[in-house]
C-alpha positions in Angstrom: 131.0 107.4 93.8 133.9 105.0 93.5 132.9 102.5 96.1 129.6 101.4 97.6 129.6 99.9 101.0 126.5 97.9 101.8 125.0 98.3 105.3 123.2 95.4 106.9 119.9 96.5 105.6 120.3 96.2 101.8 116.8 97.6 101.2 117.8 100.8 102.9 121.0 100.9 100.9 119.1 100.6 97.7 116.7 103.4 98.8 119.7 105.7 99.6 121.3 104.8 96.2 118.1 105.7 94.4 117.8 109.0 96.2 121.4 110.0 95.4 121.2 109.2 91.7 117.7 110.6 91.2 118.6 113.8 92.9 121.2 114.3 90.1 118.8 113.3 87.3 115.6 115.1 88.3 116.6 118.4 86.7 115.0 117.2 83.5 111.3 116.2 83.6 111.0 112.9 81.8 107.4 112.0 82.6 106.4 113.1 79.1 109.0 110.8 77.5 108.1 107.3 76.2 109.4 104.3 78.1 111.8 103.7 75.1 113.2 107.3 75.2 113.6 107.1 79.0 115.4 103.8 79.0 117.5 104.7 76.0 118.9 107.6 78.0 119.6 105.6 81.1 121.1 102.6 79.4 123.6 104.9 77.6 124.4 106.7 80.8 127.8 105.1 81.6 128.1 106.7 85.1 124.7 105.4 86.2 125.3 102.0 84.7 128.7 101.7 86.4 127.3 102.6 89.8 124.4 100.1 89.5 126.6 97.3 88.1 129.0 97.8 91.1 126.1 97.6 93.5 124.8 94.4 91.9 128.3 92.9 92.1 128.5 93.7 95.8 125.1 92.2 96.4 126.4 89.0 94.8 129.6 89.1 96.8 127.9 89.9 100.1 124.7 87.8 100.0 124.9 85.2 97.3 128.0 83.5 98.6 127.4 84.0 102.3 127.4 80.9 104.5 127.0 80.7 108.2 126.3 77.7 110.4 122.5 77.8 110.0 121.9 79.6 106.7 123.2 80.0 103.2 121.5 81.0 99.9 123.4 78.2 98.2 123.1 74.5 98.8 125.4 73.2 101.6 125.3 69.7 103.1 127.0 70.9 106.3 124.1 73.4 107.0 121.6 70.7 106.1 123.2 68.3 108.5 123.0 70.8 111.4 119.2 71.3 110.8 118.6 67.5 110.5 120.4 66.9 113.8 118.3 69.7 115.4 115.2 68.0 114.0 116.3 64.7 115.5 116.6 66.3 118.9 113.1 67.8 118.6 111.6 64.5 117.3 113.1 62.5 120.2 111.5 65.1 122.6 108.1 64.5 120.9 108.1 68.1 119.6 107.0 67.0 116.1 106.0 70.4 114.8 109.4 71.8 115.7 111.2 68.8 114.3 109.2 69.2 111.0 110.4 72.8 110.7 114.0 71.8 111.3 113.8 68.9 108.8 112.3 71.3 106.2 115.3 73.6 106.6 117.5 70.5 106.2 115.7 69.7 102.9 116.1 73.3 101.7 119.9 73.4 102.2 120.8 69.9 101.0 122.6 69.4 97.7 120.2 67.6 95.4 121.9 64.5 94.1 123.9 64.2 97.3 123.4 61.9 100.2 121.9 64.5 102.6 118.8 65.3 100.5 117.1 61.9 100.7 118.0 61.6 104.4 116.4 64.9 105.1 113.2 64.0 103.2 113.0 60.6 105.0 113.3 62.3 108.4 110.7 64.9 107.4 108.3 62.1 106.4 108.5 60.7 109.9 107.5 64.0 111.4 104.7 64.4 108.9 103.3 61.0 109.9 103.3 62.0 113.5 101.5 65.3 112.5 98.9 63.2 110.5 99.8 64.9 107.3 99.6 61.6 105.4 99.5 62.8 101.8 102.6 64.9 102.3 104.3 62.1 104.2 103.8 59.8 101.2 105.1 62.5 98.8 108.3 62.8 100.8 108.7 59.0 101.0 108.4 58.8 97.2 110.8 61.6 96.6 113.4 60.2 99.1 113.4 56.8 97.4 113.7 58.5 94.0 116.6 60.6 95.2 118.6 57.6 96.3 117.6 56.8 99.9 119.8 53.8 101.0 118.4 50.5 99.8 119.0 48.8 103.2 116.7 51.3 104.9 114.0 51.7 102.2 111.7 49.0 103.8 111.1 51.5 106.7 109.9 54.1 104.2 107.7 51.6 102.4 106.1 50.6 105.8 105.5 54.3 106.4 103.8 54.7 103.1 101.5 51.7 103.9 100.6 53.3 107.3 99.6 56.5 105.5 97.3 54.6 103.1 95.7 52.9 106.0 95.1 56.2 107.8 93.6 57.6 104.6 91.3 54.6 104.4 92.7 53.2 101.1 92.6 49.4 101.6 93.9 48.3 98.2 96.8 50.8 98.1 97.7 49.9 101.7 97.9 46.2 100.8 100.0 47.0 97.7 102.4 49.0 99.9 102.7 46.2 102.5 103.5 43.8 99.7 106.1 46.1 98.3 107.7 46.5 101.7 107.7 42.7 102.3 109.2 42.1 98.8 111.9 44.7 99.3 112.8 43.4 102.8 113.2 39.9 101.4 116.0 41.1 99.1 118.0 42.4 102.2 120.2 40.6 104.6 118.6 42.1 107.7 120.0 41.1 111.1 117.7 38.9 113.1 116.6 41.6 115.4 115.8 44.0 112.6 113.9 41.4 110.7 111.9 40.5 113.8 111.0 44.2 114.3 110.0 44.4 110.6 107.7 41.4 110.9 106.2 42.9 114.1 105.4 46.2 112.2 103.9 44.2 109.3 101.5 42.4 111.7 100.5 45.7 113.3 99.6 47.2 109.9 97.7 44.0 108.9 95.7 44.2 112.2 94.8 47.8 111.4 93.8 46.7 107.9 91.4 44.0 109.3 89.2 46.6 111.0 89.5 49.2 108.3 86.7 50.3 106.1 87.2 52.1 102.8 86.9 55.9 103.4 85.5 58.0 100.6 88.2 60.1 99.1 87.9 63.8 99.8 86.9 65.8 96.7 89.3 68.3 95.3 88.2 71.9 95.7 85.5 72.7 93.1 85.8 76.3 92.0 82.6 78.3 91.3 81.8 79.1 87.6 81.2 82.6 86.4 77.6 83.6 86.6 75.9 82.7 83.3 79.1 81.3 81.9 82.3 82.8 80.5 82.1 85.9 78.3 83.6 85.4 74.8 84.1 89.2 74.5 85.6 89.7 77.9 88.3 87.3 79.0 87.8 85.6 82.4 84.6 87.5 82.9 81.0 86.5 83.4 78.5 86.6 80.5 76.6 89.3 82.3 79.5 91.8 82.2 80.3 94.3 79.5 83.5 96.3 79.1 82.8 99.9 78.1 84.8 103.1 77.5 83.8 106.7 78.2 85.5 110.1 78.5 84.7 110.4 82.2 85.1 106.8 83.4 87.6 105.5 80.9 87.4 101.7 80.5 84.9 100.4 83.0 82.7 97.4 83.7 78.8 97.2 83.8 76.4 94.4 84.4 74.0 93.7 81.5 71.4 92.2 83.8 70.5 92.0 87.5 72.8 90.0 89.7 72.6 88.6 93.2 74.9 88.6 96.2 77.6 85.9 95.7 77.4 85.7 91.9 80.9 85.3 90.4 81.8 88.1 88.1 85.4 87.2 87.3 87.5 84.1 87.7 91.0 85.0 86.5 94.5 83.6 86.6 97.1 86.3 86.9 99.2 87.4 83.9 102.2 87.4 86.3 102.7 87.2 90.1 105.4 86.9 92.8 105.2 85.6 96.3 105.8 88.0 99.2 107.9 87.3 102.4 105.6 85.3 104.7 105.7 83.2 107.8 103.8 80.4 106.2 105.3 78.4 103.3 103.9 79.5 100.0 104.6 77.8 96.6 106.6 79.9 94.3 105.0 78.0 91.4 101.2 78.2 92.1 100.8 80.3 95.3 99.3 77.5 97.2 99.8 78.0 101.0 100.8 75.8 103.9 102.8 73.5 101.6 105.4 70.8 102.3 108.3 72.5 100.5 110.1 71.0 97.6 113.1 73.3 97.1 114.8 74.8 94.1 117.6 72.5 92.9 120.1 75.3 92.9 119.2 77.8 95.7 117.7 77.6 99.2 115.4 80.7 98.6 112.7 79.3 96.5 110.2 76.5 97.4 107.4 74.7 95.7 104.5 72.4 96.5 105.6 69.7 94.1 108.3 68.7 91.7 105.8 69.5 88.9 105.4 73.1 90.1 109.2 73.4 90.5 109.8 72.2 86.9 107.2 74.6 85.5 108.7 77.6 87.4 112.2 76.7 86.4 111.3 76.5 82.8 109.4 79.8 82.7 111.0 82.3 85.0 113.1 80.9 87.9 116.1 80.0 85.7 116.5 83.8 85.2 115.7 84.7 88.8 117.7 82.1 90.7 120.9 84.2 90.9 118.9 87.3 92.1 117.1 85.2 94.7 120.5 84.0 96.1 121.7 87.7 96.2 118.5 88.9 98.1 117.8 91.2 95.2 114.1 90.8 95.0 113.1 91.6 98.6 115.2 94.7 98.1 113.5 96.1 95.0 109.9 95.5 96.0 107.2 95.8 93.2 110.0 95.8 90.6 110.3 92.1 91.1 106.8 91.7 89.6 107.8 94.0 86.8 110.7 91.7 86.0 108.4 88.7 86.1 106.1 90.4 83.6 109.0 90.5 81.2 110.0 86.9 81.9 106.4 85.6 81.4 106.1 87.5 78.1 109.4 86.0 76.9 108.4 82.5 78.0 105.0 82.7 76.2 106.6 84.4 73.2 105.9 88.1 72.4 103.1 88.1 69.8 103.2 89.5 66.3 101.7 93.0 66.0 98.1 93.0 64.8 98.7 95.6 62.0 98.9 93.9 58.6 102.1 94.3 56.8 103.9 95.8 59.8 107.5 94.7 60.3 109.0 96.6 63.2 112.8 96.4 63.5 113.3 98.7 66.5 112.1 98.7 70.1 110.3 102.0 69.5 108.5 100.7 66.4 107.5 97.5 68.2 106.1 99.5 71.2 104.2 101.8 68.9 102.5 98.8 67.2 101.6 97.2 70.5 100.1 100.5 71.6 98.1 101.2 68.4 95.3 98.7 69.1 91.7 98.7 70.1 91.8 98.4 73.9 88.3 96.9 74.1 88.8 94.2 71.4 91.9 92.9 73.1 89.8 91.5 75.9 88.1 88.9 73.6 88.9 85.3 74.5 91.7 83.9 72.3 93.5 87.2 72.0 97.2 87.0 73.3 97.2 88.0 76.9 100.3 90.1 76.4 98.1 92.7 74.6 95.9 93.1 77.7 98.9 93.5 80.0 100.7 95.9 77.7 97.7 98.2 77.4 97.0 98.8 81.1 97.5 102.4 82.1 100.8 103.5 83.6 99.9 107.1 84.7 103.5 108.1 84.0 102.3 111.4 82.5 100.7 112.3 85.9 103.5 110.9 88.1 106.0 112.8 90.2 109.2 113.1 88.1 111.4 111.8 90.9 109.3 108.7 91.3 109.4 108.1 87.5 113.2 108.5 87.5 113.6 106.0 90.3 111.4 103.5 88.4 113.7 104.0 85.4 116.8 103.4 87.5 115.3 100.2 88.9 114.5 99.0 85.4 118.1 99.8 84.4 119.4 97.8 87.4 117.3 94.8 86.4 118.4 95.0 82.8 122.1 95.0 84.0 121.2 92.0 86.3 119.8 90.0 83.4 122.8 90.9 81.2 125.6 90.3 83.7 124.3 87.4 85.8 122.1 85.4 83.4 122.0 84.3 79.8 118.6 85.9 79.3 119.7 88.0 76.3 121.0 85.0 74.5 117.5 83.5 74.9 115.4 86.6 74.1 115.9 86.8 70.3 114.0 83.5 69.8 111.1 84.9 71.8 110.6 88.2 69.8 108.9 87.7 66.4 110.9 90.4 64.6 114.7 90.8 63.9 115.7 93.3 66.5 119.5 94.0 67.0 121.1 93.1 70.4 120.9 96.8 71.5 117.3 97.1 70.5 116.4 93.9 72.3 118.1 95.2 75.4 116.1 98.5 75.1 112.9 96.6 74.5 113.3 94.4 77.6 114.2 97.4 79.9 111.2 99.4 78.5 108.9 96.5 79.3 110.1 96.4 82.9 109.7 100.2 83.3 106.2 100.2 81.7 105.2 97.3 84.0 106.2 99.1 87.1 103.8 102.0 86.3 101.1 99.5 85.4 101.5 97.5 88.6 101.3 100.5 90.9 98.0 101.4 89.4 96.6 97.9 88.8 98.3 95.3 91.1 96.5 93.1 93.5 97.7 91.5 96.8 96.5 87.9 97.0 95.1 87.2 100.4 94.6 84.1 102.5 93.3 83.3 105.9 95.6 82.4 108.8 94.2 81.0 112.0 96.1 81.4 115.3 95.3 79.6 118.5 96.0 81.8 121.5 97.3 79.5 124.2 94.5 77.8 126.0 91.9 80.4 124.9 88.4 79.1 124.0 88.5 81.3 120.9 90.8 81.6 117.8 92.2 84.6 116.1 92.3 84.9 112.3 94.3 87.3 110.3 94.5 87.9 106.6 98.0 87.3 105.2 99.3 88.6 101.9 100.8 85.7 100.0 101.7 87.4 96.7 101.4 90.4 94.5 99.7 89.8 91.1 98.3 91.5 88.1 94.9 90.5 86.7 94.3 92.5 83.5 90.5 91.8 83.2 89.6 92.5 86.8 91.8 95.6 86.6 89.1 97.1 84.3 86.9 97.7 87.4 86.9 101.3 88.6 87.2 102.3 92.2 84.6 103.1 94.8 85.2 103.7 98.5 82.0 101.7 99.0 82.6 98.7 96.6 80.0 96.3 95.4 82.3 93.3 94.9 84.4 91.0 97.1 87.8 89.6 96.0 88.6 86.0 97.0 91.6 84.0 96.1 92.2 80.3 95.3 96.0 80.0 95.2 96.8 82.7 92.7 93.4 82.7 91.0 91.2 85.8 91.6 87.5 85.1 92.0 85.4 88.3 92.2 81.8 88.0 93.6 79.0 90.5 94.0 78.7 91.7 97.6 75.1 92.9 97.0 72.3 92.7 94.5 73.0 94.9 91.4 70.5 96.1 88.9 70.8 96.1 85.2 73.3 98.7 84.0 75.0 99.2 87.3 78.8 99.6 87.3 80.9 96.9 88.9 83.2 98.7 91.4 86.2 97.6 93.3 88.0 99.2 96.3 91.6 100.1 95.6 92.4 100.3 99.3 90.8 103.3 101.1 87.3 102.2 102.3 84.5 104.4 103.6 84.1 102.3 106.7 87.8 102.7 107.7 89.0 106.2 106.8 87.5 109.7 106.5 86.9 111.1 103.0 89.8 113.5 102.9 92.3 110.7 103.9 90.9 108.4 101.2 91.1 111.0 98.5 94.7 111.9 99.5 95.8 108.3 99.3 94.0 107.7 96.0 95.5 110.9 94.5 99.0 109.9 95.6 99.0 106.3 94.2 96.3 106.3 91.4 96.4 110.0 90.3 92.7 110.7 90.5 90.3 112.5 92.8 87.6 110.2 94.0 84.0 111.3 93.4 82.3 108.1 94.3 79.0 108.2 96.2 80.7 107.7 99.5 83.0 110.7 98.9 80.2 113.0 97.6 77.4 112.1 100.1 77.6 115.1 102.4 75.3 113.6 105.0 77.6 110.6 105.5 80.9 112.1 104.6 82.3 111.7 108.1 80.6 108.4 108.8 83.8 106.7 109.9 84.5 109.3 112.6 81.5 107.8 114.5 83.7 104.9 115.5 86.2 107.1 117.3 83.5 109.2 119.0 82.8 109.8 122.7 79.4 109.4 124.3 77.4 112.6 125.2 76.6 112.5 128.9 73.2 114.1 128.2 71.8 112.1 125.2 74.4 109.4 124.6 74.9 110.7 121.1 78.3 110.8 119.3 80.8 113.5 120.4 83.5 114.2 117.9 86.8 115.7 119.1 88.0 118.8 117.2 91.2 120.1 118.7 90.8 120.8 122.4 87.0 121.2 122.2 84.3 118.7 121.6 80.5 118.9 121.4 77.6 116.4 120.8 76.5 116.0 117.2 72.9 115.5 118.3 72.1 117.9 121.2 75.1 120.2 120.7 75.9 120.0 124.4 79.5 120.8 125.5 81.6 117.8 126.3 84.2 117.7 129.2 87.0 116.1 127.3 89.6 116.1 130.1 87.2 114.4 132.5 86.6 111.7 129.8 90.3 111.2 129.3 90.8 110.8 133.0 88.1 108.2 133.2 89.8 106.2 130.3 93.1 106.4 132.2 91.4 105.0 135.3 89.9 102.2 133.3 93.2 101.3 131.8 94.8 101.2 135.2 92.0 98.9 136.4 92.6 96.6 133.4 96.3 96.5 134.3 95.3 95.5 137.8 93.1 92.8 136.4 96.1 91.3 134.5 98.0 91.1 137.7 95.2 89.6 139.8 95.9 86.4 141.5 92.4 84.8 141.3 90.3 84.3 138.3 87.3 85.9 140.0 89.2 89.1 140.8 90.6 89.3 137.2 87.1 89.1 135.8 85.7 91.5 138.3 88.3 94.2 137.6 88.2 93.7 133.8 84.4 94.1 133.9 84.7 97.2 136.0 87.2 98.6 133.5 84.9 97.9 130.6 81.9 99.6 132.4 84.0 102.8 132.8 84.8 102.8 129.1 81.1 102.3 128.3 80.4 105.6 130.2 82.9 107.5 128.0 83.0 106.0 124.6 80.1 106.0 122.1 78.5 102.5 121.8 80.1 102.1 118.3 83.6 103.1 119.3 86.2 100.8 117.9 88.2 100.7 121.1 85.0 99.8 123.0 84.7 96.8 120.7 88.3 95.8 121.5 87.6 96.1 125.2 84.5 94.0 124.8 86.4 91.4 122.8 89.1 91.2 125.5 86.5 90.7 128.2 84.6 88.1 126.1 87.8 86.1 125.7 88.4 86.3 129.5 84.9 85.1 130.3 85.2 82.2 127.7 88.5 81.1 129.2 86.9 80.8 132.7 83.7 79.1 131.5 81.4 82.2 131.8 80.0 81.4 128.3 76.7 83.3 128.6 78.5 86.6 129.4 81.0 86.0 126.6 78.2 85.4 124.1 76.4 88.6 125.0 79.5 90.7 124.6 80.3 89.1 121.2 76.7 89.7 120.0 77.0 93.3 120.9 80.2 93.6 118.8 78.5 91.9 115.9 75.8 94.6 115.9 78.3 97.4 115.9 80.4 95.7 113.2 77.2 95.3 111.1 76.6 99.0 111.4 80.1 100.0 110.4 81.0 97.4 107.7 77.7 95.9 106.6 75.9 92.7 107.5 77.7 90.5 105.0 81.2 92.0 105.6 84.3 90.0 106.4 84.5 91.7 109.8 81.0 90.3 110.7 82.0 86.9 109.4 85.0 86.7 111.7 83.0 87.7 114.7 80.3 85.2 113.9 83.0 82.5 113.7 84.2 83.6 117.2 80.6 83.5 118.5 80.0 80.1 117.1 83.2 78.7 118.9 82.0 80.1 122.3 78.5 78.7 121.7 79.9 75.3 120.8 81.9 75.3 124.0 78.8 76.2 125.9 76.6 73.4 124.6 79.4 70.9 125.0 79.7 71.7 128.6 76.1 72.3 129.5 74.1 69.2 128.4 71.9 69.2 131.5 71.1 73.0 131.4 67.4 73.7 130.9 68.3 76.1 128.1 70.4 73.4 126.3 67.8 72.8 123.6 67.5 76.5 122.7 71.3 76.9 122.8 71.7 74.0 120.3 69.3 75.5 117.9 70.8 78.9 118.2 74.3 77.6 117.7 73.3 75.8 114.6 71.7 79.0 113.2 74.9 81.0 114.0 77.1 78.3 112.4 75.1 78.3 109.2 75.4 82.1 109.0 79.1 81.9 109.8 79.6 79.4 107.0 77.6 81.6 104.6 79.6 84.7 105.3 83.0 83.0 105.4 82.4 81.3 102.1 81.2 84.6 100.6 84.3 86.4 101.8 87.0 83.7 101.4 85.6 80.8 99.4 84.6 77.3 100.2 88.2 76.0 99.8 89.6 77.8 102.8 90.4 75.5 105.7 88.5 77.6 108.2 85.3 77.3 106.1 85.7 73.6 105.9 86.1 73.4 109.7 82.9 75.5 110.2 81.0 73.2 107.8 82.1 70.2 109.9 81.0 72.0 113.1 77.6 72.9 111.5 77.0 69.3 110.5 78.0 68.1 114.0 75.5 70.5 115.7 72.8 69.7 113.1 73.2 66.0 114.1 73.0 66.9 117.8 69.7 68.8 117.1 68.3 66.0 115.0 69.2 63.3 117.6 67.8 65.2 120.5 64.2 64.3 121.5 64.0 67.0 124.1 64.0 69.9 121.6 60.8 71.8 120.6 61.0 72.2 116.8 58.2 74.7 116.6 58.7 78.1 115.1 58.3 79.6 118.6 61.7 78.3 119.5 63.3 80.4 116.8 61.1 83.4 117.5 61.9 83.3 121.2 65.7 83.2 120.8 67.0 86.1 122.8 69.2 87.3 120.0 68.4 87.7 116.3 71.1 88.5 113.8 70.2 91.4 111.5 71.4 89.5 108.5 
């Protein structure tokens, strides 16, 4: 292979390259080799190294230096100017969100230290002020001034800062900012017209100050503590947890005393993590979402929430990753990026001395052996170097497919060549290893760490999730979706074994993992996580196949061995028996009722569904609102005749109809449909599940709209009480599943307080218990 030509999709190119090389190397089974032996072989393989080095070089030539009018991985003031001009056009058109996005692109591409950077920051601060993002506006103002924004224009930024302080209710800081703006303006020779405009703006701000009252500052998010405090013998774990080892379960976690739903079992920062491609801006330094980006000073591919986060990242790992980010290397290699980060984090913290007294390893093999020869329970004590916990996670290389293992080794070789040829990492590494290893042994040690980490991450990695809320046009309801911000490794939480019916909930605050109990646990119970396949979402055989493929074990959890409920999830794709309304499961071309064993006319049912879909399409084309609702309802009724009441598609149809009713003001009908969906979701996922939480939030929004539009309705009092009840439950479930720090939870709390005030201020409501008992819907939670 003398020349490698990159297609447009570099990830596909890398996949093909791996297949070609691994097909030649798979003749020897290397899964029983140590990481040192494996990497020793590949690093000495000149043919493989030459191919991989050539590919890296082409990545650098193709991507790292590419510049078009609107994008470049490098800094480019011309590209920055184009985006700033586009932002100005959007701003003049009052499209402030669009202008903000353009200005952010301008900030990303501008050369730091050059004239475009402070101009882009200043323009973005104007958009932020319009968007009422006052804290971020002030941060941009401060940074623009620090980066050399023209002195003759700085008084405008100082006024902007004063306006932000006023909006935030900070009187003293607002006065200081106005004074600073006035003092700076006095040093300028402003034209008469400009000075008159400045004085006018000062008067406007002073008038706003006269009617302003100090507003209490919003508290920073307070994270929950571990139940009964932190465990000295189990890092980042609750005092009620114990780490044990057995032949059957391996290392696993039990509770030493009874716990309640919501109790925090782990609160753990990751050993290492990397952000994933995402539509929302995520800080590459702390994983905070929805940030006002401060870019890397060298590339346009990495962004941070603050200069402090940027400095920490640059010092610890980004200095070694910047060249790869510019070359689009990390999106191409997937999980291997996190494996590289594990090496870089270990180097930044300094690899620890081995615990064996008198040991003085001078080879990579000896150092690995010492790090492995350790008590894998004792290393979880607080104060033990975190590297030990990371290093001693399982890899499952001995159970892995040989081709997969070789491809991991080839990727580790690639990353070693990257560090060697495009960074100065190997000049830095000797000072971070506590033993005198030769240059070749250090290279072998680093590559073996990367290979080992890949195996560990496949078995132990977590995706950090956050909640994204989307408004759908003029709809009365919102749609939420979970987004993956990052992939991370949490060595302590990784000690939990799998169950397809877990008893914990994972929540994330930035990159911190907070694990809560999802139900009450008795003393001695094992704490169980779900590695992906869940009993409520997939049949047993599918779950077991997935777990065997990725984690190399056959699941024998209660959900997989309970023969009476082994096909529980199939109920949610079942038809309805025409005789008894019981579930009918389709097996090939035949189907029969699970309860009365009656035959089921499958073709007739499918024809009815087709007719219902045609009717729904007619509803979408209907001219009048009444006709649209009528046809959509008729379509839903047909589907009710065919699908079992818990069918997932029937839920989707009900949701569509509920949104339509809410949009046209038929709130009672919308409420009833959402309530029915809540009941079926409770049956499938459990009363405290995230699925029920989202549906409760949707129900609360429709109920709020109903009471806001129906103040004179005779049922208004009961509706207010019911809405308050639903909102309280929505807050409880959302907080359990996502944490009190999520924006949606904060919004729900504000709505709950608002409705509580409505109830308290109303003199027409009957506060007796009968009101609550007579509510026509009672949540089963």
